[in-house]
C-alpha positions as CSV (number, residue, x, y, z in Angstrom):
1,M,9.0,-28.6,-42.7
2,D,7.8,-32.2,-42.2
3,F,4.0,-32.2,-42.6
4,A,3.6,-35.7,-41.1
5,L,2.0,-36.0,-37.7
6,P,4.5,-36.9,-34.9
7,A,4.6,-40.5,-33.8
8,E,2.1,-42.0,-31.4
9,D,4.8,-42.4,-28.7
10,D,5.8,-38.7,-28.9
11,P,6.0,-37.6,-25.2
12,R,4.0,-34.4,-25.9
13,R,1.2,-36.5,-27.4
14,I,1.2,-39.0,-24.4
15,S,1.2,-36.1,-21.9
16,L,-1.8,-34.4,-23.5
17,R,-3.7,-37.7,-24.0
18,R,-3.3,-38.4,-20.3
19,W,-4.6,-34.9,-19.4
20,L,-7.6,-35.3,-21.7
21,E,-8.4,-38.7,-20.1
22,A,-8.4,-37.0,-16.7
23,H,-10.5,-34.1,-18.1
24,P,-12.8,-35.7,-20.6
25,A,-15.1,-32.6,-21.0
26,P,-12.9,-29.6,-20.1
27,P,-14.7,-26.3,-19.9
28,A,-13.6,-23.4,-22.1
29,R,-11.7,-21.6,-19.4
30,Q,-9.8,-24.7,-18.4
31,L,-8.8,-25.3,-22.1
32,A,-7.6,-21.7,-22.2
33,E,-5.6,-21.8,-19.0
34,Q,-4.0,-25.1,-20.2
35,G,-2.8,-23.3,-23.3
36,L,-4.7,-25.5,-25.7
37,V,-6.9,-22.9,-27.4
38,A,-4.0,-21.1,-29.1
39,P,-1.0,-23.3,-28.4
40,H,1.3,-21.3,-30.6
41,W,0.9,-18.2,-28.3
42,P,3.5,-17.7,-25.6
43,T,2.9,-18.8,-22.1
44,P,0.8,-18.4,-20.0
45,W,-1.8,-18.0,-22.7
46,G,-0.4,-20.7,-25.0
47,L,2.3,-23.3,-25.0
48,G,4.8,-21.6,-27.3
49,A,4.2,-24.6,-29.5
50,D,6.1,-25.2,-32.7
51,P,4.3,-26.5,-35.8
52,A,4.7,-30.2,-34.8
53,H,3.4,-29.5,-31.3
54,Q,0.4,-27.7,-32.8
55,L,-0.4,-30.6,-34.9
56,I,-0.3,-32.9,-31.9
57,V,-2.7,-30.6,-30.0
58,D,-5.1,-30.4,-32.9
59,D,-5.0,-34.2,-33.5
60,E,-5.5,-35.1,-29.8
61,L,-8.3,-32.7,-29.3
62,R,-10.1,-34.1,-32.4
63,R,-9.6,-37.6,-31.2
64,A,-11.0,-36.8,-27.8
65,G,-14.0,-35.0,-29.3
66,V,-13.1,-31.8,-27.5
67,R,-13.9,-28.5,-29.4
68,R,-12.2,-25.3,-28.8
69,P,-14.2,-22.2,-27.8
70,E,-15.5,-20.2,-30.8
71,N,-14.5,-16.6,-30.8
72,T,-13.1,-16.1,-34.4
73,I,-12.3,-12.4,-34.3
74,G,-11.2,-12.4,-30.7
75,I,-8.8,-15.4,-30.9
76,G,-7.7,-14.9,-34.5
77,W,-7.4,-11.2,-34.9
78,A,-7.8,-9.1,-31.7
79,G,-5.7,-11.4,-29.5
80,P,-2.6,-11.5,-31.7
81,T,-2.6,-7.7,-31.9
82,I,-2.9,-7.3,-28.2
83,L,-0.1,-9.8,-27.8
84,H,2.0,-7.8,-30.2
85,A,1.4,-4.2,-28.9
86,G,-0.8,-4.3,-25.8
87,T,0.3,-3.3,-22.3
88,A,0.8,-5.9,-19.6
89,E,-2.5,-4.7,-18.1
90,Q,-4.4,-5.1,-21.4
91,K,-3.0,-8.6,-21.8
92,E,-4.0,-9.5,-18.2
93,R,-7.5,-8.0,-18.6
94,Y,-8.5,-9.3,-22.1
95,L,-6.6,-12.4,-23.2
96,F,-7.9,-15.3,-21.0
97,P,-11.6,-14.2,-21.3
98,L,-11.1,-13.9,-25.0
99,L,-9.5,-17.3,-25.3
100,A,-12.3,-18.9,-23.3
101,A,-14.9,-17.1,-25.4
102,E,-16.3,-15.5,-22.3
103,E,-16.2,-12.2,-24.1
104,I,-16.9,-12.2,-27.8
105,W,-15.1,-9.6,-30.1
106,C,-15.8,-7.9,-33.3
107,Q,-13.8,-5.7,-35.7
108,L,-14.7,-2.0,-36.2
109,F,-12.6,-1.3,-39.3
110,S,-14.6,-1.0,-42.5
111,E,-16.8,2.0,-43.2
112,P,-19.4,2.9,-45.9
113,G,-16.8,4.9,-47.8
114,A,-13.7,3.0,-46.7
115,G,-13.9,-0.8,-47.2
116,S,-11.1,-2.2,-49.1
117,D,-9.4,1.2,-49.0
118,L,-9.3,1.1,-45.2
119,A,-6.8,4.0,-44.9
120,S,-9.5,6.3,-46.1
121,L,-11.5,5.9,-42.9
122,T,-13.2,9.0,-41.5
123,T,-14.2,7.9,-38.0
124,R,-12.5,10.2,-35.7
125,A,-11.4,10.2,-32.0
126,E,-10.7,13.4,-30.2
127,L,-9.0,13.6,-26.8
128,D,-11.1,15.2,-24.1
129,G,-9.2,15.2,-20.8
130,D,-8.2,11.6,-20.2
131,Q,-10.9,10.2,-22.5
132,W,-11.3,9.7,-26.2
133,V,-14.6,10.8,-27.8
134,V,-15.4,8.8,-30.9
135,E,-17.7,9.8,-33.8
136,G,-18.3,7.7,-36.9
137,Q,-19.9,4.8,-38.6
138,K,-18.7,1.2,-39.3
139,V,-20.2,-1.4,-41.5
140,W,-20.0,-5.1,-42.3
141,T,-19.1,-5.7,-38.7
142,S,-19.4,-9.4,-38.1
143,Y,-20.8,-10.5,-34.7
144,A,-21.3,-6.9,-33.5
145,H,-24.7,-7.9,-32.1
146,T,-23.2,-10.4,-29.8
147,A,-19.8,-8.9,-29.1
148,R,-18.6,-7.5,-25.7
149,F,-15.7,-5.6,-27.3
150,G,-14.6,-4.4,-30.7
151,I,-11.2,-3.5,-32.1
152,L,-11.6,0.0,-33.5
153,L,-9.7,2.1,-35.9
154,A,-10.2,5.9,-35.7
155,R,-8.4,9.0,-37.0
156,T,-6.8,10.9,-34.2
157,E,-4.7,13.4,-36.3
158,P,-7.0,14.6,-39.1
159,G,-4.2,16.6,-40.9
160,A,-1.8,13.6,-41.1
161,P,-1.1,11.8,-44.3
162,K,-3.6,9.0,-45.3
163,H,-1.8,6.1,-43.7
164,Q,-0.7,8.1,-40.6
165,G,-2.7,9.6,-37.8
166,I,-4.8,6.5,-37.2
167,S,-5.1,5.0,-33.8
168,Y,-6.2,1.6,-32.6
169,F,-8.6,1.2,-29.7
170,I,-10.6,-1.3,-27.7
171,C,-14.2,-0.3,-27.7
172,P,-16.8,-1.8,-25.3
173,M,-19.8,-2.6,-27.4
174,D,-22.2,-1.6,-24.5
175,A,-20.8,1.9,-24.2
176,P,-23.3,4.7,-24.4
177,G,-23.5,6.0,-28.0
178,V,-22.8,2.6,-29.7
179,T,-25.8,1.5,-31.8
180,V,-25.8,-1.8,-33.7
181,R,-28.2,-2.4,-36.7
182,P,-28.4,-5.8,-38.3
183,L,-27.6,-6.3,-42.0
184,Y,-29.5,-9.4,-43.2
185,D,-28.1,-11.4,-46.1
186,M,-29.8,-14.0,-48.3
187,T,-29.2,-16.8,-45.9
188,G,-31.7,-15.1,-43.6
189,S,-29.2,-14.5,-40.9
190,H,-27.3,-11.3,-40.0
191,T,-23.7,-12.1,-39.2
192,F,-23.0,-8.6,-40.6
193,N,-24.0,-5.4,-38.8
194,E,-23.8,-1.6,-39.2
195,V,-22.4,0.2,-36.1
196,T,-22.9,3.9,-35.3
197,L,-20.6,5.6,-32.8
198,D,-22.2,8.8,-31.5
199,R,-19.8,10.6,-29.1
200,V,-18.7,7.3,-27.6
201,R,-16.3,7.9,-24.7
202,L,-13.3,5.6,-24.3
203,D,-10.9,5.6,-21.4
204,G,-7.3,6.4,-22.1
205,D,-6.3,2.8,-21.4
206,S,-8.4,1.7,-24.4
207,L,-5.6,2.8,-26.8
208,V,-3.5,-0.1,-28.1
209,G,0.0,0.8,-29.0
210,S,1.1,4.4,-29.7
211,R,-1.2,7.2,-30.7
212,G,-1.3,7.7,-34.5
213,R,0.5,4.4,-35.1
214,G,-2.7,2.3,-35.6
215,W,-2.2,1.6,-39.3
216,S,0.8,-0.6,-38.5
217,L,-1.3,-2.5,-36.0
218,A,-4.1,-2.7,-38.5
219,K,-1.8,-4.5,-40.9
220,V,-0.9,-7.0,-38.1
221,T,-4.6,-7.6,-37.5
222,L,-5.5,-7.9,-41.2
223,A,-2.6,-10.4,-41.8
224,N,-3.8,-12.5,-38.9
225,E,-7.4,-12.2,-40.2
226,R,-6.3,-13.6,-43.5
227,V,-4.6,-16.5,-41.8
228,S,-7.8,-17.1,-39.6
229,L,-10.1,-16.8,-42.6
230,S,-8.1,-19.4,-44.4
231,G,-8.7,-22.3,-42.2
232,A,-9.6,-25.8,-43.5
233,G,-13.4,-25.3,-43.7
234,A,-15.0,-24.0,-46.9
235,L,-16.7,-21.0,-45.1
236,W,-13.7,-18.9,-44.0
237,G,-12.1,-21.8,-42.2
238,M,-15.4,-23.1,-40.8
239,G,-17.9,-25.7,-42.0
240,P,-17.2,-28.6,-44.4
241,T,-14.1,-29.2,-46.4
242,A,-13.5,-30.7,-49.9
243,A,-12.6,-33.9,-48.1
244,D,-15.9,-33.9,-46.3
245,L,-17.8,-33.6,-49.6
246,V,-15.8,-36.3,-51.3
247,G,-16.3,-38.6,-48.2
248,L,-20.1,-37.9,-48.3
249,V,-20.2,-38.8,-52.0
250,R,-18.2,-41.9,-51.4
251,R,-20.5,-43.1,-48.6
252,S,-23.8,-42.2,-50.3
253,G,-22.9,-43.1,-53.9
254,V,-24.5,-39.9,-55.1
255,T,-22.7,-39.8,-58.4
256,V,-21.0,-42.0,-61.0
257,D,-20.9,-39.4,-63.7
258,P,-17.3,-39.3,-64.9
259,L,-17.2,-35.5,-65.3
260,M,-18.5,-35.0,-61.8
261,R,-15.9,-37.4,-60.5
262,Q,-13.2,-35.3,-62.2
263,R,-14.5,-32.2,-60.6
264,L,-14.5,-33.9,-57.2
265,A,-11.0,-35.0,-57.7
266,R,-9.9,-31.5,-58.6
267,L,-11.7,-30.2,-55.5
268,W,-9.8,-32.7,-53.3
269,G,-6.5,-31.7,-54.9
270,E,-7.2,-28.0,-54.3
271,G,-8.0,-28.8,-50.7
272,E,-4.7,-30.6,-50.2
273,I,-2.7,-27.7,-51.7
274,L,-4.4,-25.3,-49.4
275,R,-3.8,-27.5,-46.4
276,L,0.0,-27.6,-47.1
277,L,0.0,-23.8,-47.6
278,R,-1.7,-23.4,-44.3
279,L,0.9,-25.5,-42.5
280,R,3.6,-23.4,-44.2
281,T,1.9,-20.2,-42.9
282,V,1.5,-21.6,-39.4
283,S,5.2,-22.7,-39.4
284,A,6.3,-19.2,-40.3
285,A,4.0,-17.7,-37.6
286,V,5.3,-19.9,-34.8
287,A,8.9,-19.2,-35.9
288,G,8.3,-15.6,-35.0
289,M,7.7,-14.2,-38.5
290,A,4.8,-11.8,-39.0
291,P,2.1,-13.1,-41.4
292,G,3.1,-11.9,-44.8
293,P,1.8,-12.0,-48.4
294,E,1.6,-15.8,-48.3
295,A,-1.5,-15.3,-46.1
296,S,-3.1,-13.3,-48.9
297,V,-2.1,-16.0,-51.4
298,R,-3.9,-18.7,-49.4
299,K,-7.0,-16.6,-48.7
300,A,-7.4,-15.7,-52.4
301,L,-7.1,-19.4,-53.3
302,A,-9.3,-20.6,-50.4
303,D,-12.1,-18.2,-51.2
304,R,-12.6,-19.5,-54.7
305,H,-12.1,-23.0,-53.4
306,G,-15.0,-22.6,-50.9
307,Q,-17.2,-21.3,-53.7
308,H,-16.3,-24.3,-55.8
309,I,-17.1,-26.7,-53.0
310,M,-20.5,-25.2,-52.4
311,T,-21.4,-25.0,-56.1
312,V,-20.6,-28.7,-56.6
313,A,-22.5,-29.6,-53.5
314,N,-25.5,-27.8,-54.7
315,E,-25.4,-29.5,-58.0
316,L,-25.1,-32.9,-56.4
317,A,-28.1,-32.1,-54.3
318,G,-30.2,-32.1,-57.5
319,A,-33.8,-30.8,-57.3
320,R,-33.7,-30.5,-53.6
321,G,-30.8,-28.0,-54.0
322,M,-33.2,-25.6,-55.6
323,V,-35.4,-25.4,-52.5
324,G,-32.9,-25.8,-49.7
325,G,-29.5,-26.8,-51.1
326,A,-29.4,-29.6,-48.6
327,M,-27.3,-32.7,-49.1
328,P,-28.3,-36.2,-48.1
329,V,-26.2,-37.4,-45.1
330,P,-25.8,-41.1,-44.6
331,P,-26.8,-43.3,-42.9
332,T,-30.4,-43.5,-44.1
333,G,-33.3,-43.2,-41.8
334,P,-36.1,-45.8,-41.1
335,D,-38.0,-44.7,-44.3
336,G,-34.9,-45.4,-46.4
337,A,-34.3,-41.7,-47.2
338,A,-31.0,-40.1,-46.1
339,P,-31.4,-37.2,-43.7
340,L,-30.6,-33.7,-44.9
341,D,-27.9,-31.4,-43.7
342,P,-29.0,-27.8,-44.0
343,L,-25.4,-26.5,-43.7
344,W,-24.8,-27.2,-47.4
345,G,-27.7,-25.0,-48.4
346,Y,-26.6,-22.2,-46.0
347,G,-23.0,-22.5,-47.4
348,F,-24.2,-22.2,-51.0
349,L,-26.1,-19.0,-50.2
350,F,-23.2,-17.6,-48.1
351,A,-20.4,-18.5,-50.5
352,P,-20.6,-15.3,-52.7
353,A,-19.4,-13.4,-49.6
354,L,-16.2,-15.3,-49.4
355,T,-14.4,-13.3,-52.1
356,I,-15.5,-10.0,-50.5
357,G,-15.0,-10.3,-46.7
358,G,-11.6,-9.9,-45.1
359,G,-10.3,-8.1,-48.1
360,T,-11.6,-8.8,-51.6
361,S,-9.8,-11.2,-53.9
362,E,-8.7,-8.2,-55.9
363,V,-7.0,-6.7,-52.8
364,Q,-5.3,-10.0,-52.0
365,R,-3.9,-10.2,-55.6
366,N,-2.6,-6.6,-55.3
367,I,-0.8,-7.5,-52.1
368,V,0.8,-10.5,-53.7
369,A,1.7,-8.4,-56.8
370,E,3.3,-5.6,-54.9
371,R,4.9,-7.4,-51.9
372,T,6.0,-10.7,-53.5
373,L,6.4,-9.9,-57.2
374,G,7.7,-6.3,-56.7
375,L,5.2,-4.9,-59.2
376,P,4.4,-1.1,-58.9
377,H,1.3,0.2,-57.1
378,D,-1.8,0.9,-59.1
379,P,-1.6,4.4,-60.7
380,P,-3.6,7.0,-58.8
381,A,-7.2,7.5,-60.1
């Protein structure tokens, strides 16, 4: 595909620019109903946008200083799965509030004994009349403490083979029996949580897709997760990029060391390769192709790349990096000292998680080996 941005006189660009001029600060719900939050989704939730149209939307929103609502798991993972297999009623109920970030979502997949080996999960759901009764424990659940809903995997046919008999549910996080316990990391925050499900009752319409076919839907979610976690930013698609770091160094004149300059050039090159891989993945997605192993290729590369960015940033911060990891951000203040951006310090502390969350780098390489290179599965233990 052509990676160049469409021309300034492209009719789609002109139309969107006029709309943004008429709506200079659109609220989240208006952005969602206009199809601008996930433009590649079909109407009425998106625009059915092809890759070029997506680039136009991204570019014009950035120019106008308009930010999309933040609901990473909802927009990136839950939404595409509901679009793929949800009923008309589920789409009507959940998609617009999800796009507008009026209802935050989390993912109830991993368990203490079933992280990367997700098919070994033991959380069970038993049918009691017209309700499902869920018992189990989930862990490393990002945003569970703020989420309104969670996408939940539970075993509904205990005697079925490992990858069968799993069903996919929508779980209200305020349902009786749901307990959320924070898991603090070394950044001092608790994005991650542990969730206990103690006889949680879910209505029959909480089931997404067919009973016992949840593993196939989980693969749709995980593939979209790897696309979402491989955005441009260094921290799972968020935060600064290699280009941001290079630009910061260029403006502040932090380094003239030739070896550091080579490392920065290498970082910038890695970022460009990942940007083009992302566009390729987006192109395949809007062409109707399910996210495949290329999403795993990009995530495996992007995770290491994010760690490289934060390591170099911490080194550039010098002594101040040992206490806060903060980078100076031009322009300088009245006292001649550049202000500090704490995001770099947070990113340095968070970066070790990049190669673990969303499927470890080892899992991503296994997917590439088996699905792209045709290599055999690992021998059983």
